[in-house]
Each structure stands twice: as C-alpha cells, then as structure tokens.
N, CA, C and O atoms as a GROMACS GRO file, in nm:
protein
  472
    1MET      N    1   9.297  12.343   5.276
    1MET     CA    2   9.448  12.307   5.319
    1MET      C    3   9.566  12.402   5.400
    1MET      O    4   9.651  12.380   5.486
    2LYS      N    5   9.527  12.504   5.332
    2LYS     CA    6   9.592  12.625   5.409
    2LYS      C    7   9.529  12.651   5.577
    2LYS      O    8   9.605  12.698   5.662
    3ASN      N    9   9.414  12.622   5.604
    3ASN     CA   10   9.397  12.641   5.733
    3ASN      C   11   9.429  12.538   5.812
    3ASN      O   12   9.371  12.531   5.920
    4TYR      N   13   9.562  12.401   5.761
    4TYR     CA   14   9.557  12.320   5.839
    4TYR      C   15   9.762  12.341   5.871
    4TYR      O   16   9.828  12.268   5.944
    5ILE      N   17   9.814  12.462   5.788
    5ILE     CA   18   9.935  12.484   5.826
    5ILE      C   19   9.992  12.518   5.959
    5ILE      O   20  10.093  12.475   6.016
    6PRO      N   21   9.889  12.618   6.001
    6PRO     CA   22   9.916  12.671   6.159
    6PRO      C   23   9.891  12.552   6.242
    6PRO      O   24   9.975  12.552   6.332
    7LEU      N   25   9.800  12.438   6.252
    7LEU     CA   26   9.802  12.340   6.332
    7LEU      C   27   9.900  12.262   6.294
    7LEU      O   28   9.920  12.183   6.387
    8PHE      N   29   9.991  12.235   6.182
    8PHE     CA   30  10.088  12.174   6.139
    8PHE      C   31  10.242  12.243   6.204
    8PHE      O   32  10.331  12.190   6.270
    9VAL      N   33  10.230  12.336   6.171
    9VAL     CA   34  10.332  12.409   6.254
    9VAL      C   35  10.351  12.404   6.422
    9VAL      O   36  10.457  12.398   6.483
   10TYR      N   37  10.237  12.407   6.469
   10TYR     CA   38  10.192  12.451   6.620
   10TYR      C   39  10.255  12.252   6.653
   10TYR      O   40  10.355  12.233   6.723
   11GLY      N   41  10.210  12.183   6.615
   11GLY     CA   42  10.258  11.997   6.612
   11GLY      C   43  10.403  12.014   6.616
   11GLY      O   44  10.474  11.988   6.713
   12LEU      N   45  10.445  12.060   6.495
   12LEU     CA   46  10.598  12.017   6.461
   12LEU      C   47  10.671  12.096   6.590
   12LEU      O   48  10.759  12.029   6.644
   13ILE      N   49  10.648  12.222   6.642
   13ILE     CA   50  10.707  12.307   6.761
   13ILE      C   51  10.699  12.204   6.895
   13ILE      O   52  10.791  12.176   6.972
   14VAL      N   53  10.539  12.151   6.899
   14VAL     CA   54  10.546  12.079   7.035
   14VAL      C   55  10.588  11.935   7.040
   14VAL      O   56  10.605  11.872   7.145
   15LEU      N   57  10.605  11.887   6.914
   15LEU     CA   58  10.714  11.776   6.902
   15LEU      C   59  10.846  11.815   6.916
   15LEU      O   60  10.917  11.732   6.972
   16SER      N   61  10.913  11.947   6.871
   16SER     CA   62  11.046  11.933   6.848
   16SER      C   63  11.138  12.022   7.002
   16SER      O   64  11.255  12.032   7.039
   17LEU      N   65  11.028  12.062   7.045
   17LEU     CA   66  11.100  12.148   7.180
   17LEU      C   67  11.165  12.033   7.294
   17LEU      O   68  11.280  12.035   7.339
   18PRO      N   69  11.067  11.943   7.324
   18PRO     CA   70  11.101  11.863   7.464
   18PRO      C   71  11.253  11.799   7.405
   18PRO      O   72  11.343  11.757   7.478
   19LEU      N   73  11.256  11.803   7.274
   19LEU     CA   74  11.396  11.686   7.212
   19LEU      C   75  11.496  11.830   7.244
   19LEU      O   76  11.596  11.839   7.314
   20ILE      N   77  11.436  11.921   7.175
   20ILE     CA   78  11.563  12.020   7.166
   20ILE      C   79  11.607  12.119   7.348
   20ILE      O   80  11.706  12.182   7.386
   21ILE      N   81  11.517  12.094   7.391
   21ILE     CA   82  11.544  12.080   7.540
   21ILE      C   83  11.634  11.992   7.597
   21ILE      O   84  11.734  12.028   7.658
   22LEU      N   85  11.598  11.866   7.578
   22LEU     CA   86  11.706  11.756   7.645
   22LEU      C   87  11.850  11.752   7.555
   22LEU      O   88  11.952  11.708   7.609
   23LEU      N   89  11.851  11.803   7.405
   23LEU     CA   90  11.965  11.818   7.398
   23LEU      C   91  12.070  11.909   7.436
   23LEU      O   92  12.191  11.889   7.452
   24LEU      N   93  11.998  12.015   7.449
   24LEU     CA   94  12.071  12.154   7.504
   24LEU      C   95  12.134  12.096   7.648
   24LEU      O   96  12.254  12.103   7.672
   25ALA      N   97  12.044  12.043   7.736
   25ALA     CA   98  12.078  11.997   7.876
   25ALA      C   99  12.178  11.908   7.855
   25ALA      O  100  12.287  11.939   7.903
   26ARG      N  101  12.170  11.786   7.786
   26ARG     CA  102  12.296  11.697   7.766
   26ARG      C  103  12.416  11.785   7.714
   26ARG      O  104  12.526  11.746   7.753
   27PHE      N  105  12.415  11.878   7.648
   27PHE     CA  106  12.538  11.942   7.623
   27PHE      C  107  12.597  12.030   7.679
   27PHE      O  108  12.715  12.042   7.645
   28PHE      N  109  12.550  12.113   7.771
   28PHE     CA  110  12.556  12.207   7.880
   28PHE      C  111  12.575  12.128   8.036
   28PHE      O  112  12.631  12.180   8.132
   29MET      N  113  12.527  12.021   8.034
   29MET     CA  114  12.577  11.930   8.146
   29MET      C  115  12.693  11.939   8.220
   29MET      O  116  12.790  11.945   8.145
   30LEU      N  117  12.721  11.941   8.327
   30LEU     CA  118  12.866  11.929   8.405
   30LEU      C  119  12.864  11.754   8.378
   30LEU      O  120  12.761  11.687   8.371
   31LYS      N  121  13.001  11.703   8.365
   31LYS     CA  122  13.010  11.574   8.351
   31LYS      C  123  13.170  11.537   8.424
   31LYS      O  124  13.276  11.501   8.373
   32LYS      N  125  13.120  11.573   8.595
   32LYS     CA  126  13.207  11.534   8.679
   32LYS      C  127  13.168  11.472   8.792
   32LYS      O  128  13.141  11.517   8.903
   33PRO      N  129  13.168  11.316   8.731
   33PRO     CA  130  13.126  11.190   8.822
   33PRO      C  131  13.193  11.173   8.934
   33PRO      O  132  13.314  11.153   8.927
   34SER      N  133  13.137  11.176   9.042
   34SER     CA  134  13.200  11.155   9.152
   34SER      C  135  13.108  11.088   9.291
   34SER      O  136  12.995  11.129   9.318
   35PRO      N  137  13.186  10.967   9.379
   35PRO     CA  138  13.109  10.903   9.452
   35PRO      C  139  12.973  10.948   9.524
   35PRO      O  140  12.874  10.875   9.525
   36VAL      N  141  12.978  11.069   9.582
   36VAL     CA  142  12.906  11.155   9.583
   36VAL      C  143  12.754  11.210   9.538
   36VAL      O  144  12.659  11.240   9.610
   37LYS      N  145  12.767  11.210   9.414
   37LYS     CA  146  12.685  11.275   9.312
   37LYS      C  147  12.613  11.123   9.266
   37LYS      O  148  12.509  11.123   9.201
   38GLU      N  149  12.680  10.999   9.306
   38GLU     CA  150  12.592  10.871   9.296
   38GLU      C  151  12.527  10.831   9.380
   38GLU      O  152  12.475  10.720   9.368
   39GLU      N  153  12.509  10.904   9.489
   39GLU     CA  154  12.431  10.885   9.570
   39GLU      C  155  12.331  10.928   9.566
   39GLU      O  156  12.309  11.040   9.520
   40PRO      N  157  12.196  10.812   9.638
   40PRO     CA  158  12.034  10.908   9.626
   40PRO      C  159  12.055  10.977   9.766
   40PRO      O  160  12.117  10.965   9.871
   41TYR      N  161  11.947  11.073   9.688
   41TYR     CA  162  11.947  11.212   9.790
   41TYR      C  163  11.826  11.163   9.905
   41TYR      O  164  11.720  11.113   9.868
   42GLU      N  165  11.850  11.179  10.007
   42GLU     CA  166  11.809  11.169  10.068
   42GLU      C  167  11.731  11.279  10.227
   42GLU      O  168  11.747  11.261  10.348
   43CYS      N  169  11.631  11.409  10.134
   43CYS     CA  170  11.602  11.491  10.201
   43CYS      C  171  11.737  11.596  10.299
   43CYS      O  172  11.726  11.661  10.402
   44GLY      N  173  11.853  11.570  10.210
   44GLY     CA  174  11.916  11.650  10.252
   44GLY      C  175  12.000  11.596  10.433
   44GLY      O  176  12.086  11.643  10.507
   45ASN      N  177  11.906  11.472  10.436
   45ASN     CA  178  12.009  11.392  10.555
   45ASN      C  179  12.095  11.275  10.506
   45ASN      O  180  12.075  11.193  10.415
   46PRO      N  181  12.200  11.290  10.594
   46PRO     CA  182  12.322  11.168  10.628
   46PRO      C  183  12.242  11.067  10.576
   46PRO      O  184  12.129  11.062  10.625
   47ILE      N  185  12.283  10.940  10.444
   47ILE     CA  186  12.222  10.829  10.436
   47ILE      C  187  12.238  10.718  10.536
   47ILE      O  188  12.343  10.656  10.554
   48LYS      N  189  12.129  10.697  10.598
   48LYS     CA  190  12.193  10.597  10.718
   48LYS      C  191  12.187  10.438  10.721
   48LYS      O  192  12.230  10.359  10.805
   49THR      N  193  12.112  10.417  10.590
   49THR     CA  194  12.147  10.262  10.591
   49THR      C  195  12.147  10.247  10.438
   49THR      O  196  12.091  10.318  10.354
   50GLU      N  197  12.216  10.150  10.424
   50GLU     CA  198  12.234  10.096  10.270
   50GLU      C  199  12.092  10.044  10.176
   50GLU      O  200  12.108  10.003  10.060
   51ALA      N  201  11.974  10.049  10.231
   51ALA     CA  202  11.865  10.033  10.168
   51ALA      C  203  11.820  10.097  10.028
   51ALA      O  204  11.719  10.049   9.977
   52TYR      N  205  11.886  10.199   9.961
   52TYR     CA  206  11.938  10.251   9.875
   52TYR      C  207  11.950  10.150   9.750
   52TYR      O  208  11.906  10.168   9.636
   53GLN      N  209  12.019  10.041   9.801
   53GLN     CA  210  12.062   9.959   9.703
   53GLN      C  211  11.943   9.839   9.648
   53GLN      O  212  11.956   9.766   9.550
   54TYR      N  213  11.828   9.843   9.741
   54TYR     CA  214  11.711   9.724   9.728
   54TYR      C  215  11.640   9.814   9.587
   54TYR      O  216  11.651   9.937   9.574
   55ARG      N  217  11.586   9.747   9.513
   55ARG     CA  218  11.452   9.782   9.446
   55ARG      C  219  11.331   9.764   9.482
   55ARG      O  220  11.301   9.661   9.542
   56PHE      N  221  11.234   9.864   9.455
   56PHE     CA  222  11.115   9.901   9.485
   56PHE      C  223  10.995   9.788   9.439
   56PHE      O  224  10.958   9.779   9.322
   57SER      N  225  10.967   9.745   9.494
   57SER     CA  226  10.813   9.569   9.432
   57SER      C  227  10.774   9.647   9.342
   57SER      O  228  10.784   9.769   9.336
   58ILE      N  229  10.720   9.562   9.256
   58ILE     CA  230  10.625   9.611   9.147
   58ILE      C  231  10.525   9.651   9.202
   58ILE      O  232  10.460   9.741   9.149
   59ARG      N  233  10.484   9.594   9.327
   59ARG     CA  234  10.335   9.624   9.383
   59ARG      C  235  10.344   9.764   9.378
   59ARG      O  236  10.232   9.816   9.382
   60TYR      N  237  10.432   9.840   9.370
   60TYR     CA  238  10.422   9.998   9.384
   60TYR      C  239  10.390  10.044   9.289
   60TYR      O  240  10.294  10.121   9.300
   61ILE      N  241  10.442  10.028   9.164
   61ILE     CA  242  10.420  10.063   9.018
   61ILE      C  243  10.322   9.998   8.992
   61ILE      O  244  10.337   9.988   8.871
   62ILE      N  245  10.252   9.957   9.010
   62ILE     CA  246  10.071   9.892   8.965
   62ILE      C  247  10.029  10.017   9.047
   62ILE      O  248   9.995  10.122   8.993
   63ILE      N  249  10.032  10.003   9.141
   63ILE     CA  250   9.950  10.078   9.230
   63ILE      C  251   9.957  10.260   9.172
   63ILE      O  252   9.869  10.346   9.166
   64ALA      N  253  10.043  10.262   9.152
   64ALA     CA  254  10.100  10.397   9.091
   64ALA      C  255  10.008  10.396   8.928
   64ALA      O  256   9.919  10.476   8.900
   65ILE      N  257  10.048  10.304   8.851
   65ILE     CA  258   9.952  10.294   8.749
   65ILE      C  259   9.835  10.346   8.728
   65ILE      O  260   9.781  10.428   8.654
   66LEU      N  261   9.797  10.236   8.859
   66LEU     CA  262   9.601  10.238   8.879
   66LEU      C  263   9.530  10.398   8.931
   66LEU      O  264   9.417  10.443   8.911
   67PHE      N  265   9.648  10.457   9.004
   67PHE     CA  266   9.612  10.598   9.066
   67PHE      C  267   9.578  10.643   8.906
   67PHE      O  268   9.469  10.660   8.852
   68VAL      N  269   9.699  10.654   8.860
   68VAL     CA  270   9.700  10.776   8.738
   68VAL      C  271   9.577  10.738   8.656
   68VAL      O  272   9.494  10.821   8.619
   69ILE      N  273   9.570  10.608   8.631
   69ILE     CA  274   9.423  10.559   8.563
   69ILE      C  275   9.313  10.641   8.586
   69ILE      O  276   9.258  10.722   8.511
   70PHE      N  277   9.278  10.592   8.752
   70PHE     CA  278   9.164  10.663   8.793
   70PHE      C  279   9.147  10.762   8.825
   70PHE      O  280   9.041  10.815   8.861
   71ASP      N  281   9.269  10.813   8.817
   71ASP     CA  282   9.280  11.001   8.860
   71ASP      C  283   9.195  11.047   8.747
   71ASP      O  284   9.090  11.110   8.761
   72VAL      N  285   9.254  11.007   8.622
   72VAL     CA  286   9.250  11.038   8.482
   72VAL      C  287   9.092  11.039   8.457
   72VAL      O  288   9.047  11.089   8.354
   73GLU      N  289   9.018  10.989   8.542
   73GLU     CA  290   8.862  10.957   8.498
   73GLU      C  291   8.790  11.078   8.563
   73GLU      O  292   8.686  11.122   8.513
   74THR      N  293   8.852  11.138   8.687
   74THR     CA  294   8.811  11.263   8.752
   74THR      C  295   8.826  11.386   8.680
   74THR      O  296   8.747  11.481   8.686
   75ILE      N  297   8.943  11.381   8.606
   75ILE     CA  298   8.948  11.483   8.481
   75ILE      C  299   8.856  11.496   8.401
   75ILE      O  300   8.809  11.604   8.366
   76PHE      N  301   8.805  11.330   8.346
   76PHE     CA  302   8.662  11.369   8.283
   76PHE      C  303   8.554  11.388   8.291
   76PHE      O  304   8.479  11.424   8.201
   77ILE      N  305   8.518  11.357   8.463
   77ILE     CA  306   8.367  11.342   8.501
   77ILE      C  307   8.344  11.493   8.540
   77ILE      O  308   8.227  11.532   8.546
   78TYR      N  309   8.475  11.603   8.573
   78TYR     CA  310   8.429  11.727   8.597
   78TYR      C  311   8.380  11.796   8.499
   78TYR      O  312   8.273  11.854   8.518
   79PRO      N  313   8.452  11.808   8.362
   79PRO     CA  314   8.375  11.868   8.313
   79PRO      C  315   8.237  11.842   8.225
   79PRO      O  316   8.166  11.927   8.172
   80TRP      N  317   8.224  11.712   8.226
   80TRP     CA  318   8.093  11.645   8.235
   80TRP      C  319   7.982  11.727   8.302
   80TRP      O  320   7.894  11.797   8.251
   81ALA      N  321   8.014  11.698   8.442
   81ALA     CA  322   7.905  11.745   8.529
   81ALA      C  323   7.902  11.869   8.535
   81ALA      O  324   7.791  11.913   8.563
   82ALA      N  325   8.000  11.960   8.515
   82ALA     CA  326   7.969  12.112   8.460
   82ALA      C  327   7.875  12.132   8.360
   82ALA      O  328   7.823  12.244   8.363
   83THR      N  329   7.842  12.067   8.284
   83THR     CA  330   7.758  12.073   8.129
   83THR      C  331   7.696  11.972   8.138
   83THR      O  332   7.647  11.932   8.033
   84PHE      N  333   7.675  11.896   8.251
   84PHE     CA  334   7.536  11.796   8.219
   84PHE      C  335   7.401  11.832   8.155
   84PHE      O  336   7.338  11.753   8.085
   85ASP      N  337   7.364  11.949   8.181
   85ASP     CA  338   7.241  12.021   8.134
   85ASP      C  339   7.244  12.028   7.988
   85ASP      O  340   7.134  12.012   7.937
   86LYS      N  341   7.336  12.047   7.913
   86LYS     CA  342   7.363  12.135   7.790
   86LYS      C  343   7.361  12.010   7.725
   86LYS      O  344   7.275  12.000   7.639
   87LEU      N  345   7.456  11.882   7.750
   87LEU     CA  346   7.449  11.736   7.687
   87LEU      C  347   7.337  11.696   7.657
   87LEU      O  348   7.298  11.702   7.540
   88GLY      N  349   7.264  11.649   7.754
   88GLY     CA  350   7.159  11.602   7.737
   88GLY      C  351   7.179  11.446   7.747
   88GLY      O  352   7.280  11.407   7.806
   89LEU      N  353   7.089  11.350   7.694
   89LEU     CA  354   7.088  11.200   7.679
   89LEU      C  355   7.196  11.191   7.636
   89LEU      O  356   7.272  11.133   7.714
   90PHE      N  357   7.255  11.233   7.513
   90PHE     CA  358   7.366  11.200   7.486
   90PHE      C  359   7.464  11.183   7.566
   90PHE      O  360   7.492  11.066   7.591
   91GLY      N  361   7.550  11.294   7.634
   91GLY     CA  362   7.634  11.298   7.736
   91GLY      C  363   7.636  11.214   7.844
   91GLY      O  364   7.740  11.176   7.900
   92LEU      N  365   7.464  11.165   7.892
   92LEU     CA  366   7.463  11.084   7.981
   92LEU      C  367   7.512  10.938   7.940
   92LEU      O  368   7.595  10.867   7.997
   93ALA      N  369   7.439  10.915   7.830
   93ALA     CA  370   7.488  10.786   7.767
   93ALA      C  371   7.624  10.745   7.714
   93ALA      O  372   7.650  10.625   7.699
   94GLU      N  373   7.726  10.853   7.680
   94GLU     CA  374   7.868  10.850   7.679
   94GLU      C  375   7.948  10.825   7.808
   94GLU      O  376   8.049  10.756   7.822
   95MET      N  377   7.868  10.908   7.915
   95MET     CA  378   7.944  10.916   8.060
   95MET      C  379   7.936  10.766   8.125
   95MET      O  380   8.020  10.710   8.196
   96VAL      N  381   7.792  10.714   8.076
   96VAL     CA  382   7.766  10.578   8.124
   96VAL      C  383   7.874  10.498   8.056
   96VAL      O  384   7.938  10.423   8.129
   97ILE      N  385   7.899  10.501   7.955
   97ILE     CA  386   7.986  10.380   7.882
   97ILE      C  387   8.111  10.396   7.934
   97ILE      O  388   8.178  10.292   7.941
   98PHE      N  389   8.178  10.532   7.984
   98PHE     CA  390   8.268  10.539   7.987
   98PHE      C  391   8.316  10.488   8.136
   98PHE      O  392   8.419  10.423   8.153
   99LEU      N  393   8.240  10.522   8.227
   99LEU     CA  394   8.190  10.450   8.378
   99LEU      C  395   8.207  10.284   8.380
   99LEU      O  396   8.280  10.214   8.450
  100VAL      N  397   8.107  10.248   8.274
  100VAL     CA  398   8.108  10.104   8.255
  100VAL      C  399   8.266  10.058   8.207
  100VAL      O  400   8.317   9.957   8.254
  101ILE      N  401   8.325  10.130   8.125
  101ILE     CA  402   8.447  10.028   8.094
  101ILE      C  403   8.540  10.071   8.227
  101ILE      O  404   8.599   9.969   8.260
  102LEU      N  405   8.572  10.170   8.306
  102LEU     CA  406   8.670  10.215   8.410
  102LEU      C  407   8.586  10.102   8.542
  102LEU      O  408   8.660  10.069   8.634
  103ILE      N  409   8.486  10.065   8.546
  103ILE     CA  410   8.454   9.998   8.666
  103ILE      C  411   8.468   9.845   8.619
  103ILE      O  412   8.500   9.758   8.700
  104VAL      N  413   8.437   9.809   8.445
  104VAL     CA  414   8.500   9.673   8.429
  104VAL      C  415   8.667   9.677   8.466
  104VAL      O  416   8.700   9.583   8.538
  105GLY      N  417   8.771   9.767   8.430
  105GLY     CA  418   8.900   9.770   8.434
  105GLY      C  419   8.940   9.778   8.577
  105GLY      O  420   9.056   9.747   8.607
  106TYR      N  421   8.834   9.825   8.691
  106TYR     CA  422   8.857   9.819   8.803
  106TYR      C  423   8.829   9.696   8.889
  106TYR      O  424   8.891   9.674   8.993
  107ILE      N  425   8.733   9.617   8.841
  107ILE     CA  426   8.710   9.483   8.882
  107ILE      C  427   8.778   9.389   8.856
  107ILE      O  428   8.792   9.287   8.924
  108TYR      N  429   8.850   9.429   8.705
  108TYR     CA  430   8.976   9.309   8.657
  108TYR      C  431   9.098   9.358   8.753
  108TYR      O  432   9.195   9.283   8.743
  109ALA      N  433   9.109   9.434   8.816
  109ALA     CA  434   9.220   9.474   8.855
  109ALA      C  435   9.242   9.408   9.015
  109ALA      O  436   9.338   9.365   9.079
  110PHE      N  437   9.092   9.429   9.039
  110PHE     CA  438   9.093   9.398   9.204
  110PHE      C  439   9.101   9.220   9.181
  110PHE      O  440   9.157   9.147   9.264
  111LYS      N  441   9.038   9.170   9.062
  111LYS     CA  442   9.068   9.019   9.082
  111LYS      C  443   9.169   8.947   9.002
  111LYS      O  444   9.160   8.828   8.968
  112GLU      N  445   9.269   9.029   8.972
  112GLU     CA  446   9.432   9.014   8.964
  112GLU      C  447   9.511   9.023   9.093
  112GLU      O  448   9.625   8.975   9.101
  113GLY      N  449   9.441   9.093   9.209
  113GLY     CA  450   9.526   9.107   9.322
  113GLY      C  451   9.594   9.224   9.317
  113GLY      O  452   9.675   9.238   9.409
  114ALA      N  453   9.584   9.339   9.217
  114ALA     CA  454   9.664   9.450   9.231
  114ALA      C  455   9.631   9.536   9.323
  114ALA      O  456   9.718   9.611   9.369
  115LEU      N  457   9.534   9.541   9.356
  115LEU     CA  458   9.499   9.625   9.503
  115LEU      C  459   9.498   9.559   9.643
  115LEU      O  460   9.460   9.596   9.754
  116LYS      N  461   9.564   9.426   9.587
  116LYS     CA  462   9.582   9.401   9.768
  116LYS      C  463   9.748   9.422   9.848
  116LYS      O  464   9.857   9.378   9.811
  117TRP      N  465   9.721   9.490   9.945
  117TRP     CA  466   9.843   9.557  10.016
  117TRP      C  467   9.902   9.510  10.074
  117TRP      O  468  10.008   9.564  10.104
  118VAL      N  469   9.872   9.388  10.122
  118VAL     CA  470   9.951   9.262  10.197
  118VAL      C  471  10.021   9.129  10.108
  118VAL      O  472  10.079   9.038  10.167
   0.00000   0.00000   0.00000
C-alpha cells in the first residue's frame, strides 16, 4: 500500500490543480462588462457584419468530433509502428482489432451522413 501513496498524491494534484487555477482566475478577473467586451473578436478588424449573431451548424461540430477521434488513431498507430518488431503477432492482432473498430465507426459515420459536406 505504501507504494501507491505517491501515485495517489500525484492524482490528487492533477485533479485539484485545474480547479485551483480556475478559482484563482475567477477571483482575480476584472468584472467591468461593456458593450465592446461583449462583441466577438475578428482578428483585430472592426466587425463588418452582424453574422456573429448566427449559430454554427451542428455539422461543423460533428466533423470536428470525427476529426479528433480519427486523429487519436494516429497517436496510437505511430508508437505501434515504431515497436512493431518487438510486439510480434500479439501486437499485430491488437492493432487489427483497433483498426477494425475504427473502420466500423467510420462506416457508421459515413452511412449516417456525418461526412456529407453539402
């Protein structure tokens, strides 16, 4: 049990540090609202249209989520490819299962129309 104390302390720090930072930011922030602060920032240019009042299409959010999911795939494939010779057949079987699950997810997203741009 003594061996797990550093891990527990590390987990406690990792979970509490973002909360502490958010609370400090809320405590020290300036609270002077103004109409200028409520406007969206367009790269330093004056706002030309009232387009900021419209919401984004949900399609963009779905595409962003799909991008993140399939981008994480690359994060897992790269270390596997770097150590492929050491993992042997077991590592190959694991990666095949992983890729099959991702391909099934891709096919599902395609059939649901999440990848249609028009």
